[in-house]
C-alpha positions as CSV (number, residue, x, y, z in Angstrom):
1,X,4.5,-33.2,45.4
2,X,2.2,-33.2,42.4
3,X,2.1,-35.6,39.5
4,X,5.1,-35.5,37.2
5,X,4.4,-36.4,33.6
6,X,6.7,-36.5,30.6
7,X,6.6,-35.0,27.1
8,X,6.9,-37.3,24.1
9,X,8.9,-35.4,21.4
10,X,8.5,-36.4,17.8
11,X,11.6,-37.5,15.8
12,X,10.7,-34.8,13.3
13,X,8.3,-32.0,14.2
14,X,5.5,-31.2,11.7
15,X,6.2,-28.0,9.7
16,X,4.7,-24.8,11.2
17,X,2.1,-23.3,8.7
18,X,1.5,-20.1,10.6
19,X,-1.7,-21.2,12.4
20,X,-1.4,-24.9,13.6
21,X,0.9,-25.2,16.6
22,X,3.6,-27.9,16.3
23,X,6.4,-29.0,18.6
24,X,8.8,-26.9,16.6
25,X,7.2,-23.7,18.1
26,X,7.9,-22.3,21.5
27,X,7.1,-19.1,23.3
28,X,3.7,-17.8,24.4
29,X,1.7,-19.7,21.8
30,X,3.1,-22.9,23.1
31,X,2.3,-22.0,26.7
32,X,-1.3,-21.3,25.7
33,X,-1.8,-24.6,23.9
34,X,-0.1,-26.7,26.5
35,X,-2.1,-25.2,29.3
36,X,-5.4,-26.1,27.6
37,X,-4.3,-29.7,27.0
38,X,-2.9,-30.1,30.5
39,X,-6.2,-28.9,31.9
40,X,-8.1,-31.4,29.7
41,X,-5.6,-34.2,30.8
42,X,-6.9,-33.8,34.3
43,X,-10.5,-34.3,33.2
44,X,-10.3,-37.3,30.9
45,X,-8.9,-40.0,33.2
46,X,-10.2,-43.4,32.3
47,X,-12.4,-42.0,29.5
48,X,-12.8,-42.3,25.7
49,X,-11.7,-39.1,24.1
50,X,-12.1,-37.5,20.7
51,X,-9.7,-34.6,19.9
52,X,-11.0,-32.6,16.9
53,X,-8.4,-30.7,14.9
54,X,-5.7,-32.7,16.6
55,X,-2.9,-31.4,14.3
56,X,0.5,-32.9,15.0
57,X,-1.0,-35.0,17.7
58,X,1.0,-33.8,20.7
59,X,-2.2,-32.9,22.7
60,X,-3.7,-36.3,22.1
61,X,-0.5,-37.9,23.3
62,X,-0.6,-36.0,26.6
63,X,-4.3,-37.1,27.2
64,X,-3.5,-40.7,26.3
65,X,-1.3,-41.0,29.3
66,X,-4.4,-41.1,31.5
67,X,-7.4,-41.7,29.2
68,X,-8.8,-45.1,28.3
69,X,-8.5,-44.2,24.6
70,X,-7.9,-41.1,22.5
71,X,-8.9,-40.6,18.8
72,X,-7.5,-37.7,17.0
73,X,-9.3,-36.2,13.9
74,X,-7.8,-33.7,11.5
75,X,-8.7,-32.5,7.9
76,X,-5.0,-32.7,6.9
77,X,-3.8,-36.2,5.7
78,X,-0.2,-35.1,6.2
79,X,-0.9,-34.2,9.8
80,X,-2.7,-37.5,10.4
81,X,0.1,-39.5,8.9
82,X,2.6,-37.7,11.1
83,X,0.5,-38.1,14.2
84,X,0.1,-41.9,13.7
85,X,3.8,-42.3,13.1
86,X,5.0,-40.2,16.0
87,X,2.2,-40.7,18.6
88,X,0.2,-43.7,17.6
89,X,-0.2,-46.5,20.2
90,X,-2.7,-49.2,21.3
91,X,-4.7,-46.4,23.0
92,X,-4.1,-43.6,20.6
93,X,-5.1,-43.4,16.9
94,X,-5.6,-40.7,14.3
95,X,-7.8,-40.4,11.3
96,X,-8.7,-38.0,8.6
97,X,-12.0,-36.2,9.2
98,X,-14.0,-33.0,9.2
99,X,-15.5,-31.4,12.3
100,X,-18.8,-31.0,10.5
101,X,-18.8,-34.7,9.4
102,X,-17.0,-36.6,12.2
103,X,-16.2,-40.1,11.0
104,X,-17.4,-41.8,14.2
105,X,-20.6,-43.6,15.3
106,X,-23.2,-42.0,17.6
107,X,-22.4,-42.0,21.3
108,X,-18.8,-43.1,20.9
109,X,-17.0,-40.8,23.3
110,X,-17.1,-39.6,26.9
111,X,-15.2,-36.4,26.2
112,X,-14.6,-34.3,23.0
113,X,-11.8,-31.7,23.0
114,X,-11.4,-29.1,20.3
115,X,-9.1,-26.2,20.9
116,X,-9.0,-23.1,18.6
117,X,-11.2,-24.8,16.0
118,X,-14.7,-23.3,15.9
119,X,-13.4,-19.9,14.6
120,X,-12.2,-21.8,11.5
121,X,-15.7,-23.2,10.7
122,X,-18.5,-21.4,8.8
123,X,-21.3,-23.7,10.0
124,X,-20.6,-23.5,13.7
125,X,-24.0,-24.9,14.7
126,X,-23.5,-28.0,12.6
127,X,-20.1,-28.4,14.1
128,X,-21.6,-28.4,17.6
129,X,-24.4,-30.7,16.6
130,X,-21.9,-33.3,15.3
131,X,-20.0,-33.1,18.6
132,X,-23.3,-33.7,20.5
133,X,-24.0,-36.7,18.2
134,X,-20.8,-38.5,19.0
135,X,-20.9,-37.8,22.7
136,X,-22.4,-40.3,25.0
137,X,-25.3,-39.1,27.3
138,X,-23.9,-36.6,29.8
139,X,-20.7,-36.5,27.8
140,X,-18.4,-33.4,28.1
141,X,-17.1,-31.0,25.5
142,X,-13.9,-29.0,26.3
143,X,-13.4,-26.3,23.6
144,X,-11.7,-23.0,23.2
145,X,-11.9,-20.0,20.9
146,X,-10.2,-16.6,20.8
147,X,-12.2,-13.7,22.3
148,X,-12.6,-11.6,19.2
149,X,-12.5,-8.2,20.9
150,X,-9.2,-9.1,22.6
151,X,-7.6,-11.4,20.0
152,X,-8.3,-9.1,17.1
153,X,-8.0,-5.6,18.6
154,X,-8.2,-2.3,16.7
155,X,-5.2,-1.7,14.6
156,X,-4.5,-5.4,13.9
157,X,-5.2,-7.1,10.6
158,X,-7.7,-10.0,10.8
159,X,-6.3,-13.6,11.1
160,X,-6.5,-14.9,7.5
161,X,-7.2,-18.4,8.8
162,X,-10.3,-17.5,10.8
163,X,-13.8,-17.6,9.3
164,X,-15.9,-16.3,12.2
165,X,-14.3,-15.2,15.5
166,X,-16.6,-15.1,18.5
167,X,-17.1,-12.9,21.6
168,X,-17.6,-14.7,24.9
169,X,-21.3,-13.9,24.6
170,X,-21.5,-15.4,21.1
171,X,-19.7,-18.6,22.3
172,X,-22.0,-19.1,25.2
173,X,-25.1,-18.6,23.0
174,X,-23.9,-21.2,20.5
175,X,-23.1,-23.7,23.2
176,X,-26.3,-23.2,25.1
177,X,-28.3,-24.1,22.0
178,X,-26.8,-27.6,22.1
179,X,-26.0,-28.2,25.8
180,X,-28.1,-27.8,28.9
181,X,-25.2,-26.5,31.0
182,X,-22.3,-24.3,30.0
183,X,-19.3,-22.9,31.9
184,X,-16.9,-20.3,30.4
185,X,-13.4,-19.6,31.9
186,X,-10.9,-17.2,30.6
187,X,-7.3,-17.9,29.7
188,X,-4.5,-15.3,29.6
189,X,-0.8,-16.3,29.1
190,X,1.6,-14.4,31.4
191,X,4.8,-14.5,33.3
192,X,3.9,-13.5,36.8
193,X,2.2,-14.6,40.0
194,X,-1.3,-15.9,40.7
195,X,-2.9,-16.6,44.1
196,X,-6.0,-18.8,44.1
197,X,-7.9,-20.2,47.0
198,X,-7.3,-24.0,47.5
199,X,-11.0,-24.6,48.0
200,X,-13.3,-22.8,45.6
201,X,-16.3,-23.8,47.6
202,X,-15.3,-21.5,50.4
203,X,-17.0,-18.6,48.6
204,X,-15.6,-15.2,48.0
205,X,-14.1,-13.9,44.8
206,X,-10.9,-14.3,42.8
207,X,-9.4,-10.9,42.2
208,X,-7.1,-9.8,39.5
209,X,-4.9,-6.7,39.9
210,X,-3.4,-5.1,36.7
211,X,-1.1,-2.1,36.4
212,X,-2.8,0.5,34.2
213,X,-0.1,3.2,34.3
214,X,2.9,4.4,36.3
215,X,0.7,5.1,39.4
216,X,-2.6,3.4,38.6
217,X,-3.9,-0.1,39.1
218,X,-7.1,-1.9,38.2
219,X,-8.9,-4.4,40.4
220,X,-11.3,-6.8,38.7
221,X,-13.2,-9.9,39.6
222,X,-12.1,-13.0,37.7
223,X,-9.7,-12.6,34.8
224,X,-10.4,-9.5,32.7
225,X,-9.5,-9.2,29.1
226,X,-8.8,-12.9,28.7
227,X,-7.4,-13.7,25.3
228,X,-9.1,-17.0,25.0
229,X,-12.3,-18.4,26.4
230,X,-12.4,-22.1,27.4
231,X,-15.7,-23.8,27.6
232,X,-17.1,-26.9,29.3
233,X,-20.5,-28.0,28.2
234,X,-22.6,-31.0,29.0
235,X,-26.2,-32.0,29.8
236,X,-24.9,-33.0,33.3
237,X,-21.8,-30.8,34.1
238,X,-20.5,-32.5,37.2
239,X,-16.8,-31.5,36.9
240,X,-16.3,-27.7,36.9
241,X,-13.0,-25.7,36.7
242,X,-12.3,-23.5,39.7
243,X,-8.9,-22.4,38.4
244,X,-5.6,-23.6,37.0
245,X,-2.1,-22.2,36.8
246,X,0.7,-23.0,34.5
247,X,4.2,-22.0,35.7
248,X,6.9,-21.7,33.0
249,X,10.5,-21.9,34.3
250,X,12.4,-22.8,31.1
251,X,15.3,-20.4,30.7
252,X,14.4,-18.9,27.2
253,X,11.3,-17.4,28.7
254,X,13.2,-15.6,31.4
255,X,15.7,-13.4,29.6
256,X,15.1,-9.8,30.6
257,X,18.7,-9.0,29.8
258,X,18.1,-10.2,26.2
259,X,14.9,-8.3,25.9
260,X,16.7,-5.1,27.1
261,X,19.5,-5.7,24.6
262,X,17.0,-6.1,21.8
263,X,15.2,-3.0,22.8
264,X,18.5,-1.0,23.0
265,X,19.3,-2.2,19.5
266,X,16.0,-1.1,18.2
267,X,16.3,2.3,19.8
268,X,19.8,2.7,18.3
269,X,18.5,1.8,14.8
270,X,15.6,4.3,15.1
271,X,18.1,7.0,16.3
272,X,20.2,6.4,13.2
273,X,17.1,6.7,11.0
274,X,16.2,10.0,12.7
275,X,19.7,11.3,12.2
276,X,19.6,10.4,8.5
277,X,16.3,12.1,8.0
278,X,17.5,15.2,9.9
279,X,20.5,15.4,7.6
280,X,18.2,15.3,4.6
281,X,16.1,18.1,6.0
282,X,19.1,20.2,6.7
283,X,20.3,19.6,3.1
284,X,16.9,20.7,1.8
285,X,17.1,23.9,3.9
286,X,20.5,24.7,2.5
287,X,19.4,24.1,-1.1
288,X,16.3,26.3,-0.5
289,X,18.4,29.1,1.0
290,X,20.8,28.9,-2.0
291,X,17.9,29.6,-4.4
292,X,18.1,26.3,-6.3
293,X,15.3,25.6,-8.8
294,X,12.0,24.1,-7.9
295,X,12.5,21.0,-10.0
296,X,15.9,20.4,-8.4
297,X,14.4,20.6,-4.9
298,X,11.7,18.2,-5.9
299,X,14.3,15.7,-7.1
300,X,16.2,16.0,-3.7
301,X,13.0,15.3,-1.6
302,X,13.5,12.2,0.6
303,X,11.7,9.1,-0.5
304,X,8.4,8.2,1.2
305,X,8.3,5.8,4.1
306,X,8.2,2.1,3.3
307,X,5.0,0.4,4.3
308,X,6.7,-1.3,7.4
309,X,8.1,2.1,8.5
310,X,4.7,3.8,7.9
311,X,3.0,1.2,10.1
312,X,5.7,1.7,12.8
313,X,5.0,5.5,12.8
314,X,1.2,4.8,13.1
315,X,1.8,2.3,15.9
316,X,4.1,4.5,17.8
317,X,1.7,7.4,17.6
318,X,-1.2,5.2,18.8
319,X,0.9,3.9,21.7
320,X,1.7,7.4,22.8
321,X,-1.9,8.5,23.2
322,X,-3.3,9.0,26.7
323,X,-7.0,8.8,26.9
324,X,-8.9,10.8,29.5
325,X,-12.6,10.3,30.2
326,X,-13.7,13.6,31.6
327,X,-17.5,12.9,31.8
328,X,-19.4,9.6,31.6
329,X,-23.2,9.5,32.2
330,X,-25.4,6.3,32.1
331,X,-26.6,5.3,28.7
332,X,-29.8,7.1,27.8
333,X,-30.4,6.1,24.1
334,X,-29.7,3.2,21.8
335,X,-27.7,5.3,19.3
336,X,-24.7,7.6,19.7
337,X,-23.2,10.5,17.8
338,X,-19.4,10.8,18.2
339,X,-17.9,14.2,17.4
340,X,-14.2,14.9,17.0
341,X,-13.9,18.5,18.1
342,X,-12.2,21.2,20.1
343,X,-13.2,22.4,23.6
344,X,-15.3,25.2,22.4
345,X,-17.6,23.0,20.2
346,X,-21.3,23.7,20.7
347,X,-23.5,22.8,17.7
348,X,-27.0,23.1,19.1
349,X,-28.5,20.5,16.8
350,X,-26.3,17.9,18.6
351,X,-25.8,19.4,22.1
352,X,-29.5,20.2,22.8
353,X,-30.5,17.8,25.6
354,X,-33.9,17.1,24.0
355,X,-32.2,15.1,21.2
356,X,-33.2,11.4,20.8
357,X,-29.6,10.1,20.8
358,X,-26.5,10.2,23.1
359,X,-23.6,12.5,22.4
360,X,-19.8,11.8,22.9
361,X,-17.4,14.7,22.4
362,X,-13.8,13.8,21.9
363,X,-11.6,16.8,22.5
364,X,-8.4,16.9,20.5
365,X,-7.0,20.3,21.7
366,X,-4.9,21.0,24.7
367,X,-7.1,23.7,26.2
368,X,-6.6,24.3,30.0
369,X,-8.8,24.0,31.9
370,X,-10.8,21.5,30.0
371,X,-14.3,22.6,29.2
372,X,-17.0,19.9,29.6
373,X,-19.9,20.8,27.4
374,X,-23.1,20.2,29.5
375,X,-24.9,18.9,26.5
376,X,-22.7,15.8,26.1
377,X,-23.3,12.5,27.8
378,X,-19.6,11.5,27.4
379,X,-16.6,13.7,27.1
380,X,-13.1,12.3,26.3
381,X,-9.8,14.1,25.7
382,X,-7.0,12.7,23.6
383,X,-4.6,14.2,21.1
384,X,-4.6,13.0,17.5
385,X,-7.1,12.5,14.6
386,X,-10.6,11.1,14.6
387,X,-9.3,7.8,13.4
388,X,-6.7,7.5,16.2
389,X,-9.4,8.6,18.7
390,X,-11.8,5.9,17.6
391,X,-8.9,3.3,17.5
392,X,-7.9,4.2,21.1
393,X,-11.4,4.1,22.4
394,X,-12.0,0.7,20.9
395,X,-8.7,-0.5,22.5
396,X,-8.9,1.1,25.9
397,X,-12.6,1.7,26.5
398,X,-14.6,-0.3,24.0
399,X,-17.6,-0.3,26.3
400,X,-18.2,3.4,25.6
401,X,-19.1,2.5,22.0
402,X,-20.1,-1.1,22.1
403,X,-23.2,-0.4,24.2
404,X,-24.9,1.3,21.3
405,X,-26.8,-0.2,18.4
406,X,-25.4,2.5,16.0
407,X,-22.7,5.1,16.1
408,X,-22.4,8.1,13.8
409,X,-18.8,9.4,13.7
410,X,-18.8,13.2,12.8
411,X,-16.1,15.8,12.1
412,X,-16.8,19.0,14.0
413,X,-17.2,20.9,10.7
414,X,-20.1,18.7,9.5
415,X,-23.5,20.3,10.0
416,X,-26.6,18.1,10.3
417,X,-29.9,18.6,11.9
418,X,-31.3,16.7,14.9
419,X,-34.1,15.4,12.7
420,X,-31.5,14.3,10.1
421,X,-29.6,12.2,12.6
422,X,-32.8,10.7,13.9
423,X,-33.9,9.7,10.4
424,X,-30.5,8.1,9.8
425,X,-30.6,6.0,12.9
426,X,-34.3,5.0,12.2
427,X,-33.3,3.9,8.7
428,X,-30.5,1.8,10.0
429,X,-32.7,0.0,12.5
430,X,-35.7,-0.4,10.1
431,X,-33.7,-1.7,7.2
432,X,-31.0,-3.6,9.1
433,X,-28.2,-1.4,7.6
434,X,-24.6,-1.6,8.9
435,X,-22.6,1.1,7.1
436,X,-24.3,4.4,5.9
437,X,-23.7,8.1,5.7
438,X,-25.9,11.2,5.0
439,X,-25.7,12.7,1.5
440,X,-23.7,15.9,1.2
441,X,-24.9,19.2,-0.2
442,X,-23.7,20.2,-3.6
443,X,-21.5,23.0,-2.1
444,X,-19.8,20.7,0.4
445,X,-16.0,20.2,-0.1
446,X,-15.6,16.4,-0.6
447,X,-13.2,14.1,-2.5
448,X,-16.0,11.8,-3.7
449,X,-18.7,13.3,-6.0
450,X,-20.7,10.1,-5.7
451,X,-21.8,11.1,-2.2
452,X,-23.1,14.6,-3.1
453,X,-26.5,16.0,-4.0
454,X,-28.2,16.4,-6.4
455,X,-26.9,13.3,-8.0
456,X,-27.7,11.1,-5.0
457,X,-31.4,12.0,-5.1
458,X,-33.9,11.2,-2.3
459,X,-33.6,7.5,-2.1
460,X,-31.1,5.1,-0.6
461,X,-28.1,4.6,-2.9
462,X,-25.6,1.8,-2.6
463,X,-21.9,2.9,-2.7
464,X,-18.6,1.1,-2.5
465,X,-17.9,2.9,0.9
466,X,-18.5,6.1,2.8
467,X,-16.7,9.3,3.5
468,X,-14.5,9.2,6.7
469,X,-15.9,12.6,7.9
470,X,-19.3,11.0,8.8
471,X,-19.5,7.2,8.7
472,X,-22.3,5.5,10.7
473,X,-21.7,1.9,11.8
474,X,-23.9,-0.7,13.5
475,X,-22.5,-2.5,16.5
476,X,-21.8,-5.6,14.4
477,X,-20.0,-3.5,11.8
478,X,-17.9,-1.7,14.4
479,X,-16.9,-5.0,16.1
480,X,-15.9,-6.5,12.7
481,X,-14.1,-3.5,11.2
482,X,-13.1,-1.3,14.1
483,X,-9.5,-2.3,13.4
484,X,-9.6,-0.3,10.1
485,X,-9.5,3.0,12.1
486,X,-6.1,2.1,13.4
487,X,-4.5,1.7,9.9
488,X,-4.2,5.4,9.2
489,X,-3.5,8.4,11.4
490,X,-4.7,10.8,8.7
491,X,-7.8,8.8,7.9
492,X,-6.8,8.7,4.2
493,X,-7.5,5.2,2.9
494,X,-9.7,4.1,5.8
495,X,-12.8,5.3,3.9
496,X,-12.3,3.0,0.9
497,X,-11.0,0.1,3.1
498,X,-14.0,0.3,5.5
499,X,-16.6,-0.5,2.8
500,X,-14.5,-3.0,0.9
501,X,-13.7,-5.0,4.1
502,X,-17.3,-5.2,5.4
503,X,-18.7,-6.1,2.0
504,X,-16.1,-8.8,1.2
505,X,-16.0,-10.5,4.6
506,X,-19.5,-9.9,6.1
507,X,-21.8,-9.0,3.2
508,X,-22.5,-5.6,4.7
509,X,-23.2,-3.1,1.9
510,X,-22.6,0.6,2.2
511,X,-25.3,3.2,1.5
512,X,-25.7,7.0,1.2
513,X,-29.1,8.3,2.4
514,X,-30.5,10.9,0.0
515,X,-33.2,12.1,2.4
516,X,-30.7,12.8,5.1
517,X,-28.5,15.8,4.1
518,X,-25.4,17.2,5.8
519,X,-23.1,20.0,4.9
520,X,-19.3,20.0,5.1
521,X,-18.6,23.6,6.1
522,X,-14.9,24.1,5.7
523,X,-12.7,23.8,2.7
524,X,-10.1,21.0,2.6
525,X,-6.7,22.6,2.8
526,X,-4.0,19.9,2.6
527,X,-1.1,22.4,2.7
528,X,-1.9,25.1,5.3
529,X,-4.9,23.6,7.2
530,X,-4.2,23.0,11.0
531,X,-5.0,19.3,10.7
532,X,-2.5,18.7,7.9
533,X,0.1,20.9,9.7
534,X,-0.4,18.6,12.7
535,X,0.2,15.5,10.5
536,X,3.3,17.0,9.1
537,X,4.6,17.7,12.7
538,X,4.4,14.0,13.6
539,X,5.9,12.8,10.3
540,X,2.7,11.4,8.7
541,X,2.1,11.8,5.0
542,X,-1.6,11.3,4.1
543,X,-0.8,10.3,0.5
544,X,1.6,7.7,1.7
545,X,-0.9,6.2,4.1
546,X,-3.5,6.1,1.4
547,X,-1.3,4.5,-1.2
548,X,0.0,1.9,1.3
549,X,-3.6,0.9,2.1
550,X,-4.5,0.7,-1.5
551,X,-1.5,-1.5,-2.3
552,X,-1.9,-3.7,0.8
553,X,-5.6,-4.5,0.2
554,X,-5.8,-4.3,-3.6
555,X,-8.2,-1.4,-3.6
556,X,-8.9,1.4,-6.1
557,X,-8.7,5.1,-5.2
558,X,-12.4,5.7,-5.6
559,X,-15.8,5.6,-3.9
560,X,-18.3,4.5,-6.5
561,X,-22.1,4.7,-6.7
562,X,-23.8,1.5,-7.9
563,X,-26.9,1.6,-10.1
564,X,-30.1,0.3,-8.5
565,X,-30.9,-3.3,-9.1
566,X,-34.0,-3.8,-11.4
567,X,-36.1,-6.8,-10.5
568,X,-36.3,-9.4,-13.2
569,X,-39.5,-9.6,-15.2
570,X,-41.8,-12.4,-14.5
């Protein structure tokens, strides 16, 4: 039998703010936090411990059961008062302090724990340097941070409390600059079964098997798509983690009957909504057949979807998409052109194999058999719009895009020369640009005159954002703002949001390149065009999507061109 240890519950839990876990919160978030502290508890026996961002103090309380001493630090005076009152003891104390200015002397602790903290801090190097300062020689840091590509997937809004989320590679790089040895392990909360060798020194591999469809499974080494990355770092890393399992048997977590009931209730509500809309449509048909006036029919038109319902429509459509990768060659270039097109697409300026960039064709039609253009490096097939295609790729196969320094996302009716694409990618690399587009010819149908010739000229012009028919993003910009493509099925609104988000949060300005010119060949027909008929068939109103995004993010319905900045006179 293993060690049995108890939980010390506070008389009054600290209020939940939406980010800091307290003992008032259960469910998956509690499992994730408890598992991290339970793992740390096994590694701090007889040691002096500092817990940074201790919050309510429950984690420090668990560690104090076996540690020589535990000191909790938090920026919130209220949280520190609560922790001292509920969990303080002769071996456990709490004090107000900041992770970038820890109120402790040099070499004070054997172990520092800090879970889900570093993503809240702007100066992450200073934070780690402070931890190194208070650690004794050979001391151990146990820290965790969400894996940004998994924690903030495409289609989700950024966590408002997070300043700078990290990938596993980012996390390792930061830690390696301060510690001689670093080990990363993944964490994924689940209700299921795990089999791990008793002795990790036996060699071999831990395998994870994941269902990927009705009849498909994925075998991976280690723990793929871990939501959180837990790190151990020290100049002498003697104690490594081979694996750990948390088993939850509390009844509220095991209620498939309740989940089924909730799902049935949701389905019933959706069916009632569909029935109501169907009745409205039938009424409109009867009125039209009866020859009522145009103004009367306009007054009878059903109200637009509320934002929550609009998001549900978008989410349901994204969830219904099945992605097929029909062709995948090894990467041959640092840059990629993505084209949303039909099976017969063959624009020679892009499909010619002598081009200096890779080509991904995403087929939106249902042609049978599928035609794989021999000029493409990657061919995918999935129904929907360009935005939903990008969102699905970033969610299901992010490696197909993330391997490239820059990606140009084109509609199939945008004509651009091979040399124009090459100049665009060269400008991005040379000038460290993150969001650009070619300028458009004067005759090109386009909603934003600021992006067209001759007014753009031949230079590089800063704009508030770029046209969704041909945005070009750097790897960093796509990682940061890829979620934007999942906010709108039609793409309306994503153009103004893309530039605004990258500028506000990352300082990435948008540019239109005057010396790279493209032409939009087809007129925009929002009533009879095939794309807009498709949107109507799935219940998507582009104007509603646009207005919802403008309201939600406080944006204006405009892409503006900014005047050049004139250097100040000496």
